PDB file of the backbone (N, CA, C, O) and the ligand in Angstrom, with CONECT records:
HET     ZN  A 101       1
ATOM      1  N   MET A   1      37.541 -37.520 -30.955  1.00  0.00           N
ATOM      2  CA  MET A   1      37.040 -38.364 -29.875  1.00  0.00           C
ATOM      3  C   MET A   1      38.004 -39.524 -29.640  1.00  0.00           C
ATOM      4  O   MET A   1      38.817 -39.880 -30.493  1.00  0.00           O
ATOM      5  N   GLY A   2      37.880 -40.069 -28.496  1.00  0.00           N
ATOM      6  CA  GLY A   2      38.723 -41.203 -28.183  1.00  0.00           C
ATOM      7  C   GLY A   2      40.124 -40.792 -27.760  1.00  0.00           C
ATOM      8  O   GLY A   2      41.000 -41.623 -27.522  1.00  0.00           O
ATOM      9  N   GLU A   3      40.300 -39.493 -27.677  1.00  0.00           N
ATOM     10  CA  GLU A   3      41.631 -39.054 -27.263  1.00  0.00           C
ATOM     11  C   GLU A   3      41.781 -39.172 -25.756  1.00  0.00           C
ATOM     12  O   GLU A   3      40.899 -38.770 -24.997  1.00  0.00           O
ATOM     13  N   LYS A   4      42.875 -39.711 -25.350  1.00  0.00           N
ATOM     14  CA  LYS A   4      43.107 -39.854 -23.919  1.00  0.00           C
ATOM     15  C   LYS A   4      43.524 -38.512 -23.315  1.00  0.00           C
ATOM     16  O   LYS A   4      44.421 -37.832 -23.813  1.00  0.00           O
ATOM     17  N   SER A   5      42.856 -38.168 -22.255  1.00  0.00           N
ATOM     18  CA  SER A   5      43.233 -36.945 -21.552  1.00  0.00           C
ATOM     19  C   SER A   5      43.532 -37.298 -20.100  1.00  0.00           C
ATOM     20  O   SER A   5      42.860 -36.848 -19.172  1.00  0.00           O
ATOM     21  N   GLY A   6      44.531 -38.090 -19.948  1.00  0.00           N
ATOM     22  CA  GLY A   6      44.879 -38.563 -18.606  1.00  0.00           C
ATOM     23  C   GLY A   6      45.358 -37.432 -17.726  1.00  0.00           C
ATOM     24  O   GLY A   6      46.135 -36.572 -18.143  1.00  0.00           O
ATOM     25  N   VAL A   7      44.884 -37.454 -16.522  1.00  0.00           N
ATOM     26  CA  VAL A   7      45.335 -36.452 -15.562  1.00  0.00           C
ATOM     27  C   VAL A   7      46.536 -37.014 -14.817  1.00  0.00           C
ATOM     28  O   VAL A   7      46.451 -38.023 -14.117  1.00  0.00           O
ATOM     29  N   GLU A   8      47.635 -36.339 -14.989  1.00  0.00           N
ATOM     30  CA  GLU A   8      48.855 -36.810 -14.348  1.00  0.00           C
ATOM     31  C   GLU A   8      48.791 -36.564 -12.844  1.00  0.00           C
ATOM     32  O   GLU A   8      48.638 -35.432 -12.386  1.00  0.00           O
ATOM     33  N   VAL A   9      48.909 -37.626 -12.109  1.00  0.00           N
ATOM     34  CA  VAL A   9      48.969 -37.495 -10.660  1.00  0.00           C
ATOM     35  C   VAL A   9      50.417 -37.656 -10.235  1.00  0.00           C
ATOM     36  O   VAL A   9      51.015 -38.714 -10.431  1.00  0.00           O
ATOM     37  N   PRO A  10      50.971 -36.622  -9.662  1.00  0.00           N
ATOM     38  CA  PRO A  10      52.377 -36.705  -9.262  1.00  0.00           C
ATOM     39  C   PRO A  10      52.594 -37.769  -8.207  1.00  0.00           C
ATOM     40  O   PRO A  10      51.804 -37.908  -7.273  1.00  0.00           O
ATOM     41  N   ALA A  11      53.640 -38.496  -8.361  1.00  0.00           N
ATOM     42  CA  ALA A  11      53.966 -39.515  -7.373  1.00  0.00           C
ATOM     43  C   ALA A  11      54.215 -38.861  -6.027  1.00  0.00           C
ATOM     44  O   ALA A  11      55.040 -37.956  -5.906  1.00  0.00           O
ATOM     45  N   GLY A  12      53.515 -39.314  -5.044  1.00  0.00           N
ATOM     46  CA  GLY A  12      53.603 -38.663  -3.744  1.00  0.00           C
ATOM     47  C   GLY A  12      54.980 -38.796  -3.123  1.00  0.00           C
ATOM     48  O   GLY A  12      55.732 -39.725  -3.415  1.00  0.00           O
ATOM     49  N   GLY A  13      55.283 -37.860  -2.275  1.00  0.00           N
ATOM     50  CA  GLY A  13      56.523 -37.970  -1.527  1.00  0.00           C
ATOM     51  C   GLY A  13      57.325 -36.695  -1.499  1.00  0.00           C
ATOM     52  O   GLY A  13      57.555 -36.131  -0.429  1.00  0.00           O
ATOM     53  N   ALA A  14      57.751 -36.234  -2.638  1.00  0.00           N
ATOM     54  CA  ALA A  14      58.760 -35.175  -2.613  1.00  0.00           C
ATOM     55  C   ALA A  14      58.243 -33.808  -3.041  1.00  0.00           C
ATOM     56  O   ALA A  14      58.943 -32.805  -2.903  1.00  0.00           O
ATOM     57  N   GLN A  15      57.037 -33.768  -3.552  1.00  0.00           N
ATOM     58  CA  GLN A  15      56.609 -32.463  -4.043  1.00  0.00           C
ATOM     59  C   GLN A  15      56.230 -31.523  -2.926  1.00  0.00           C
ATOM     60  O   GLN A  15      55.756 -31.946  -1.871  1.00  0.00           O
ATOM     61  N   ARG A  16      56.438 -30.264  -3.162  1.00  0.00           N
ATOM     62  CA  ARG A  16      56.077 -29.268  -2.161  1.00  0.00           C
ATOM     63  C   ARG A  16      54.688 -28.749  -2.439  1.00  0.00           C
ATOM     64  O   ARG A  16      54.188 -28.813  -3.562  1.00  0.00           O
ATOM     65  N   ASN A  17      54.087 -28.240  -1.408  1.00  0.00           N
ATOM     66  CA  ASN A  17      52.802 -27.591  -1.532  1.00  0.00           C
ATOM     67  C   ASN A  17      52.956 -26.147  -1.081  1.00  0.00           C
ATOM     68  O   ASN A  17      53.853 -25.822  -0.303  1.00  0.00           O
ATOM     69  N   PRO A  18      52.076 -25.287  -1.573  1.00  0.00           N
ATOM     70  CA  PRO A  18      52.201 -23.863  -1.211  1.00  0.00           C
ATOM     71  C   PRO A  18      52.191 -23.610   0.284  1.00  0.00           C
ATOM     72  O   PRO A  18      52.778 -22.636   0.753  1.00  0.00           O
ATOM     73  N   GLY A  19      51.536 -24.469   1.031  1.00  0.00           N
ATOM     74  CA  GLY A  19      51.439 -24.248   2.463  1.00  0.00           C
ATOM     75  C   GLY A  19      52.631 -24.762   3.246  1.00  0.00           C
ATOM     76  O   GLY A  19      52.733 -24.568   4.457  1.00  0.00           O
ATOM     77  N   ASP A  20      53.533 -25.425   2.528  1.00  0.00           N
ATOM     78  CA  ASP A  20      54.693 -25.952   3.227  1.00  0.00           C
ATOM     79  C   ASP A  20      55.646 -24.825   3.592  1.00  0.00           C
ATOM     80  O   ASP A  20      55.932 -23.943   2.784  1.00  0.00           O
ATOM     81  N   GLU A  21      56.121 -24.873   4.803  1.00  0.00           N
ATOM     82  CA  GLU A  21      57.050 -23.837   5.239  1.00  0.00           C
ATOM     83  C   GLU A  21      58.484 -24.197   4.875  1.00  0.00           C
ATOM     84  O   GLU A  21      59.369 -23.342   4.845  1.00  0.00           O
ATOM     85  N   ASP A  22      58.683 -25.432   4.608  1.00  0.00           N
ATOM     86  CA  ASP A  22      60.011 -25.865   4.187  1.00  0.00           C
ATOM     87  C   ASP A  22      59.847 -27.177   3.435  1.00  0.00           C
ATOM     88  O   ASP A  22      58.769 -27.770   3.430  1.00  0.00           O
ATOM     89  N   ARG A  23      60.895 -27.612   2.818  1.00  0.00           N
ATOM     90  CA  ARG A  23      60.757 -28.827   2.032  1.00  0.00           C
ATOM     91  C   ARG A  23      60.709 -30.050   2.941  1.00  0.00           C
ATOM     92  O   ARG A  23      61.313 -30.072   4.014  1.00  0.00           O
ATOM     93  N   PRO A  24      59.987 -31.054   2.494  1.00  0.00           N
ATOM     94  CA  PRO A  24      59.884 -32.272   3.292  1.00  0.00           C
ATOM     95  C   PRO A  24      61.264 -32.867   3.549  1.00  0.00           C
ATOM     96  O   PRO A  24      62.113 -32.930   2.661  1.00  0.00           O
ATOM     97  N   GLY A  25      61.453 -33.286   4.752  1.00  0.00           N
ATOM     98  CA  GLY A  25      62.718 -33.904   5.095  1.00  0.00           C
ATOM     99  C   GLY A  25      63.748 -32.922   5.603  1.00  0.00           C
ATOM    100  O   GLY A  25      64.812 -33.314   6.082  1.00  0.00           O
ATOM    101  N   ALA A  26      63.427 -31.639   5.496  1.00  0.00           N
ATOM    102  CA  ALA A  26      64.359 -30.645   6.004  1.00  0.00           C
ATOM    103  C   ALA A  26      64.446 -30.734   7.526  1.00  0.00           C
ATOM    104  O   ALA A  26      63.524 -31.205   8.191  1.00  0.00           O
ATOM    105  N   ARG A  27      65.542 -30.285   8.042  1.00  0.00           N
ATOM    106  CA  ARG A  27      65.730 -30.381   9.488  1.00  0.00           C
ATOM    107  C   ARG A  27      64.771 -29.448  10.218  1.00  0.00           C
ATOM    108  O   ARG A  27      64.402 -28.383   9.723  1.00  0.00           O
ATOM    109  N   GLN A  28      64.390 -29.878  11.391  1.00  0.00           N
ATOM    110  CA  GLN A  28      63.509 -29.096  12.260  1.00  0.00           C
ATOM    111  C   GLN A  28      62.174 -28.799  11.586  1.00  0.00           C
ATOM    112  O   GLN A  28      61.587 -27.734  11.775  1.00  0.00           O
ATOM    113  N   THR A  29      61.721 -29.739  10.818  1.00  0.00           N
ATOM    114  CA  THR A  29      60.382 -29.590  10.255  1.00  0.00           C
ATOM    115  C   THR A  29      59.568 -30.828  10.604  1.00  0.00           C
ATOM    116  O   THR A  29      60.106 -31.888  10.927  1.00  0.00           O
ATOM    117  N   GLY A  30      58.289 -30.659  10.529  1.00  0.00           N
ATOM    118  CA  GLY A  30      57.416 -31.793  10.781  1.00  0.00           C
ATOM    119  C   GLY A  30      56.094 -31.562  10.096  1.00  0.00           C
ATOM    120  O   GLY A  30      55.742 -30.429   9.771  1.00  0.00           O
ATOM    121  N   GLU A  31      55.373 -32.619   9.879  1.00  0.00           N
ATOM    122  CA  GLU A  31      54.070 -32.465   9.261  1.00  0.00           C
ATOM    123  C   GLU A  31      53.049 -32.040  10.299  1.00  0.00           C
ATOM    124  O   GLU A  31      52.992 -32.583  11.402  1.00  0.00           O
ATOM    125  N   GLN A  32      52.249 -31.059   9.923  1.00  0.00           N
ATOM    126  CA  GLN A  32      51.176 -30.627  10.791  1.00  0.00           C
ATOM    127  C   GLN A  32      49.885 -30.609   9.996  1.00  0.00           C
ATOM    128  O   GLN A  32      49.896 -30.564   8.766  1.00  0.00           O
ATOM    129  N   VAL A  33      48.806 -30.644  10.694  1.00  0.00           N
ATOM    130  CA  VAL A  33      47.509 -30.562  10.033  1.00  0.00           C
ATOM    131  C   VAL A  33      47.392 -29.201   9.358  1.00  0.00           C
ATOM    132  O   VAL A  33      47.690 -28.167   9.957  1.00  0.00           O
ATOM    133  N   CYS A  34      46.967 -29.217   8.140  1.00  0.00           N
ATOM    134  CA  CYS A  34      46.847 -27.987   7.369  1.00  0.00           C
ATOM    135  C   CYS A  34      45.826 -27.050   8.018  1.00  0.00           C
ATOM    136  O   CYS A  34      44.680 -27.439   8.243  1.00  0.00           O
ATOM    137  N   PRO A  35      46.242 -25.816   8.317  1.00  0.00           N
ATOM    138  CA  PRO A  35      45.332 -24.878   8.974  1.00  0.00           C
ATOM    139  C   PRO A  35      44.245 -24.369   8.026  1.00  0.00           C
ATOM    140  O   PRO A  35      43.218 -23.850   8.463  1.00  0.00           O
ATOM    141  N   ARG A  36      44.481 -24.524   6.759  1.00  0.00           N
ATOM    142  CA  ARG A  36      43.513 -24.009   5.783  1.00  0.00           C
ATOM    143  C   ARG A  36      42.286 -24.904   5.703  1.00  0.00           C
ATOM    144  O   ARG A  36      41.153 -24.423   5.718  1.00  0.00           O
ATOM    145  N   CYS A  37      42.515 -26.191   5.619  1.00  0.00           N
ATOM    146  CA  CYS A  37      41.406 -27.121   5.424  1.00  0.00           C
ATOM    147  C   CYS A  37      41.156 -27.963   6.663  1.00  0.00           C
ATOM    148  O   CYS A  37      40.230 -28.774   6.698  1.00  0.00           O
ATOM    149  N   GLY A  38      41.985 -27.766   7.676  1.00  0.00           N
ATOM    150  CA  GLY A  38      41.804 -28.511   8.909  1.00  0.00           C
ATOM    151  C   GLY A  38      42.103 -29.993   8.770  1.00  0.00           C
ATOM    152  O   GLY A  38      41.645 -30.804   9.576  1.00  0.00           O
ATOM    153  N   GLY A  39      42.858 -30.341   7.766  1.00  0.00           N
ATOM    154  CA  GLY A  39      43.252 -31.735   7.595  1.00  0.00           C
ATOM    155  C   GLY A  39      42.356 -32.516   6.654  1.00  0.00           C
ATOM    156  O   GLY A  39      42.616 -33.679   6.346  1.00  0.00           O
ATOM    157  N   GLY A  40      41.295 -31.860   6.202  1.00  0.00           N
ATOM    158  CA  GLY A  40      40.369 -32.549   5.304  1.00  0.00           C
ATOM    159  C   GLY A  40      40.885 -32.638   3.880  1.00  0.00           C
ATOM    160  O   GLY A  40      40.479 -33.509   3.110  1.00  0.00           O
ATOM    161  N   GLY A  41      41.785 -31.727   3.540  1.00  0.00           N
ATOM    162  CA  GLY A  41      42.367 -31.764   2.204  1.00  0.00           C
ATOM    163  C   GLY A  41      41.505 -31.105   1.140  1.00  0.00           C
ATOM    164  O   GLY A  41      41.868 -31.091  -0.036  1.00  0.00           O
ATOM    165  N   ARG A  42      40.377 -30.564   1.542  1.00  0.00           N
ATOM    166  CA  ARG A  42      39.490 -29.970   0.556  1.00  0.00           C
ATOM    167  C   ARG A  42      38.954 -28.639   1.080  1.00  0.00           C
ATOM    168  O   ARG A  42      38.636 -28.498   2.261  1.00  0.00           O
ATOM    169  N   VAL A  43      38.863 -27.679   0.181  1.00  0.00           N
ATOM    170  CA  VAL A  43      38.294 -26.382   0.505  1.00  0.00           C
ATOM    171  C   VAL A  43      37.320 -26.022  -0.619  1.00  0.00           C
ATOM    172  O   VAL A  43      37.661 -26.101  -1.800  1.00  0.00           O
ATOM    173  N   ASP A  44      36.143 -25.640  -0.247  1.00  0.00           N
ATOM    174  CA  ASP A  44      35.127 -25.282  -1.241  1.00  0.00           C
ATOM    175  C   ASP A  44      34.945 -26.397  -2.270  1.00  0.00           C
ATOM    176  O   ASP A  44      34.883 -26.135  -3.471  1.00  0.00           O
ATOM    177  N   ALA A  45      34.862 -27.613  -1.807  1.00  0.00           N
ATOM    178  CA  ALA A  45      34.617 -28.768  -2.674  1.00  0.00           C
ATOM    179  C   ALA A  45      35.726 -29.003  -3.677  1.00  0.00           C
ATOM    180  O   ALA A  45      35.529 -29.676  -4.688  1.00  0.00           O
ATOM    181  N   GLY A  46      36.903 -28.443  -3.394  1.00  0.00           N
ATOM    182  CA  GLY A  46      38.041 -28.679  -4.272  1.00  0.00           C
ATOM    183  C   GLY A  46      39.266 -28.977  -3.438  1.00  0.00           C
ATOM    184  O   GLY A  46      39.240 -28.822  -2.217  1.00  0.00           O
ATOM    185  N   PRO A  47      40.330 -29.398  -4.074  1.00  0.00           N
ATOM    186  CA  PRO A  47      41.546 -29.686  -3.322  1.00  0.00           C
ATOM    187  C   PRO A  47      42.083 -28.436  -2.656  1.00  0.00           C
ATOM    188  O   PRO A  47      42.102 -27.358  -3.248  1.00  0.00           O
ATOM    189  N   CYS A  48      42.510 -28.590  -1.443  1.00  0.00           N
ATOM    190  CA  CYS A  48      43.043 -27.456  -0.702  1.00  0.00           C
ATOM    191  C   CYS A  48      44.310 -26.932  -1.376  1.00  0.00           C
ATOM    192  O   CYS A  48      45.230 -27.703  -1.649  1.00  0.00           O
ATOM    193  N   PRO A  49      44.364 -25.629  -1.644  1.00  0.00           N
ATOM    194  CA  PRO A  49      45.536 -25.071  -2.319  1.00  0.00           C
ATOM    195  C   PRO A  49      46.768 -24.992  -1.435  1.00  0.00           C
ATOM    196  O   PRO A  49      47.889 -24.850  -1.922  1.00  0.00           O
ATOM    197  N   GLU A  50      46.554 -25.085  -0.164  1.00  0.00           N
ATOM    198  CA  GLU A  50      47.693 -24.964   0.743  1.00  0.00           C
ATOM    199  C   GLU A  50      48.464 -26.267   0.881  1.00  0.00           C
ATOM    200  O   GLU A  50      49.695 -26.276   0.891  1.00  0.00           O
ATOM    201  N   CYS A  51      47.745 -27.338   0.983  1.00  0.00           N
ATOM    202  CA  CYS A  51      48.399 -28.622   1.230  1.00  0.00           C
ATOM    203  C   CYS A  51      48.325 -29.536   0.012  1.00  0.00           C
ATOM    204  O   CYS A  51      48.854 -30.647   0.024  1.00  0.00           O
ATOM    205  N   GLY A  52      47.667 -29.059  -1.034  1.00  0.00           N
ATOM    206  CA  GLY A  52      47.574 -29.872  -2.233  1.00  0.00           C
ATOM    207  C   GLY A  52      46.643 -31.049  -2.064  1.00  0.00           C
ATOM    208  O   GLY A  52      46.687 -31.997  -2.848  1.00  0.00           O
ATOM    209  N   GLY A  53      45.803 -31.000  -1.052  1.00  0.00           N
ATOM    210  CA  GLY A  53      44.824 -32.056  -0.847  1.00  0.00           C
ATOM    211  C   GLY A  53      45.288 -33.135   0.108  1.00  0.00           C
ATOM    212  O   GLY A  53      44.565 -34.094   0.376  1.00  0.00           O
ATOM    213  N   SER A  54      46.489 -32.978   0.619  1.00  0.00           N
ATOM    214  CA  SER A  54      47.009 -34.010   1.523  1.00  0.00           C
ATOM    215  C   SER A  54      46.486 -33.824   2.938  1.00  0.00           C
ATOM    216  O   SER A  54      46.474 -34.759   3.738  1.00  0.00           O
ATOM    217  N   GLY A  55      46.056 -32.607   3.234  1.00  0.00           N
ATOM    218  CA  GLY A  55      45.566 -32.336   4.579  1.00  0.00           C
ATOM    219  C   GLY A  55      46.685 -32.026   5.565  1.00  0.00           C
ATOM    220  O   GLY A  55      46.435 -31.747   6.737  1.00  0.00           O
ATOM    221  N   ARG A  56      47.893 -32.078   5.087  1.00  0.00           N
ATOM    222  CA  ARG A  56      49.032 -31.811   5.968  1.00  0.00           C
ATOM    223  C   ARG A  56      50.020 -30.893   5.270  1.00  0.00           C
ATOM    224  O   ARG A  56      50.174 -30.910   4.048  1.00  0.00           O
ATOM    225  N   VAL A  57      50.667 -30.109   6.076  1.00  0.00           N
ATOM    226  CA  VAL A  57      51.707 -29.242   5.536  1.00  0.00           C
ATOM    227  C   VAL A  57      52.981 -29.451   6.337  1.00  0.00           C
ATOM    228  O   VAL A  57      52.953 -29.909   7.480  1.00  0.00           O
ATOM    229  N   VAL A  58      54.071 -29.113   5.727  1.00  0.00           N
ATOM    230  CA  VAL A  58      55.347 -29.201   6.422  1.00  0.00           C
ATOM    231  C   VAL A  58      55.583 -27.894   7.156  1.00  0.00           C
ATOM    232  O   VAL A  58      55.664 -26.829   6.544  1.00  0.00           O
ATOM    233  N   ALA A  59      55.689 -27.986   8.444  1.00  0.00           N
ATOM    234  CA  ALA A  59      55.886 -26.800   9.248  1.00  0.00           C
ATOM    235  C   ALA A  59      57.229 -26.866   9.963  1.00  0.00           C
ATOM    236  O   ALA A  59      57.710 -27.934  10.341  1.00  0.00           O
ATOM    237  N   ILE A  60      57.805 -25.708  10.131  1.00  0.00           N
ATOM    238  CA  ILE A  60      59.081 -25.646  10.842  1.00  0.00           C
ATOM    239  C   ILE A  60      58.805 -25.735  12.343  1.00  0.00           C
ATOM    240  O   ILE A  60      58.015 -24.963  12.886  1.00  0.00           O
ATOM    241  N   VAL A  61      59.447 -26.661  12.986  1.00  0.00           N
ATOM    242  CA  VAL A  61      59.187 -26.910  14.409  1.00  0.00           C
ATOM    243  C   VAL A  61      60.452 -26.688  15.232  1.00  0.00           C
ATOM    244  O   VAL A  61      60.842 -27.514  16.057  1.00  0.00           O
ATOM    245  N   GLY A  62      61.060 -25.568  14.980  1.00  0.00           N
ATOM    246  CA  GLY A  62      62.286 -25.249  15.702  1.00  0.00           C
ATOM    247  C   GLY A  62      62.048 -25.161  17.192  1.00  0.00           C
ATOM    248  O   GLY A  62      60.911 -25.092  17.660  1.00  0.00           O
ATOM    249  N   ASP A  63      63.140 -25.166  17.923  1.00  0.00           N
ATOM    250  CA  ASP A  63      63.026 -25.160  19.373  1.00  0.00           C
ATOM    251  C   ASP A  63      62.768 -23.738  19.873  1.00  0.00           C
ATOM    252  O   ASP A  63      63.625 -23.129  20.513  1.00  0.00           O
ATOM    253  N   ALA A  64      61.606 -23.231  19.580  1.00  0.00           N
ATOM    254  CA  ALA A  64      61.268 -21.862  19.970  1.00  0.00           C
ATOM    255  C   ALA A  64      60.976 -21.802  21.461  1.00  0.00           C
ATOM    256  O   ALA A  64      60.671 -20.733  21.988  1.00  0.00           O
TER     257      ALA A  64
HETATM  258 ZN    ZN A 101      44.882 -28.018   3.314  1.00  0.00          ZN2+
END
């Protein structure tokens, strides 16, 4: 007992999420509302697996 079981929260900014189409900061990309959770960041009362709970994903926005 008394053992610390701290949950490491990654410092926001550079980590990728499964729903990201490219890495943040890459050219011709932009943040879009996550289609999985609709921007809420949660699915089934848990963090959205696509956006990691941020509600946004990095999408490629090339000049299509
Ligand atoms: Zn999401």
